[in-house]
C-alpha positions, -999 to +999 in steps of 0.1 A: +000+000+000+009+036+002+033+050+028+026+078+053+060+093+061+049+116+089+031+105+121+020+141+126+000+143+094-029+120+087-023+120+049-001+101+024+016+123-001+022+113-038+057+128-039+067+109-007+055+077-022+073+083-054+105+087-034+098+054-016+094+037-049+126+052-061+143+039-030+131+004-037+146+006-071+179+019-059+182-006-030+173-037-050+208-047-059+219-046-023+191-068-008+202-102+006+189-131-015+167-144+013+147-111+014+144-105-024+110-121-028+094-101-001+113-070-013+100-074-049+065-079-035+066-047-015+080-028-045+052-041-068+025-033-042+039+003-039+039+009-076+004-005-080-009+015-050+004+048-064-015+042-096-047+029-080-049+053-050-036+086-064-046+085-101-078+104-109-089+089-142-116+114-150-093+144-144-062+127-160-041+138-131-027+126-098-040+136-064-015+155-043-023+133-013-049+109+001-062+109+037-063+078+058-098+069+045-085+069+010-101+102+000-082+121-026-068+156-019-070+169-054-046+192-071-058+223-089-022+232-100-028+267-086+004+265-066+037+251-080+043+231-048+028+207-041+001+209-067+018+213-101+051+196-096+034+165-082+021+158-117+057+154-131+077+144-101+078+108-110+103+117-137+126+131-110+125+097-093+131+079-126+097+062-123+075+056-153+040+058-141+025+080-168+020+077-205+044+100-223+018+123-239+001+130-205+033+138-187+046+159-215+014+179-216+017+185-179+053+195-182+045+220-209+016+235-190+038+239-158+066+254-178+043+279-194+027+289-161+056+290-138+089+308-146+112+281-132+138+285-160+144+321-152+144+314-115+116+340-109+094+316-088+093+338-057+096+307-034+121+295-008+134+269-033+150+274-068+135+241-080+165+227-100+146+194-099+127+209-129+159+210-149+164+173-143+128+166-153+134+187-184+163+164-194+141+134-188+119+148-215+148+159-237+141+196-232+178+203-233+174+240-241+154+247-209+177+227-188+207+245-201+191+279-197+182+271-161+217+259-152+231+291-168+209+312-146+216+291-116+254+295-121+250+333-124+232+335-091+252+309-071+285+305-090+304+324-063+278+328-037+269+298-015+248+317+010+211+311+019+189+301+002+216+278-014+207+242-004+225+209-006+194+193-023+196+220-050+232+213-055+223+176-059+197+182-085+220+205-106+247+178-104+222+152-117+211+175-145+248+181-155+252+143-155+222+140-179+237+167-201+270+148-202+252+116-212+232+135-238+261+152-255+283+121-251+257+099-268+252+126-295+290+128-301+293+090-304+264+088-328+279+116-349+313+098-350+296+066-360+278+083-389+311+099-401+329+065-400+300+049-419+300+077-445+337+074-450+334+036-453+309+039-480+332+061-500 
């Protein structure tokens, strides 16, 4: 089933449960053989529960949270957090729980509504996680513009509100960019070799 991460709040949040699912994926290779069957079952149950409990089919969107009775706390995407970003956060966790057209539609709507690329969000976070999500959807231009803006603001200034989590997300985005350009370069080289071979 779904996980409630805080004993103080009687709700289960979508974003928390996506992080739990990501943790299952990342821990899988380290699990002792005797526990693998139970571990796989828990992982499967979590994935199924996210889709069954949080997904609102008629609205084609995920609920931000559910209460302990299973009632959805719906998102209107009026606020970036937690409403809007919850719709695309699975990509940040490397989880595929959407069909591509739906998640891309949400990403484009969020990007059009909230100026995350220019870092003009007027929030306590800079949300570099969006640059990682952009790379997951191959929106390289937006990711690069965000990182350029981020570097201008924090390149030599590590004072508040600079956060370790933000540094982590920028690092992961740079890693994706490295993979992207590395793959592109290798593909380009392969095409050149094949073209020369044909001659």
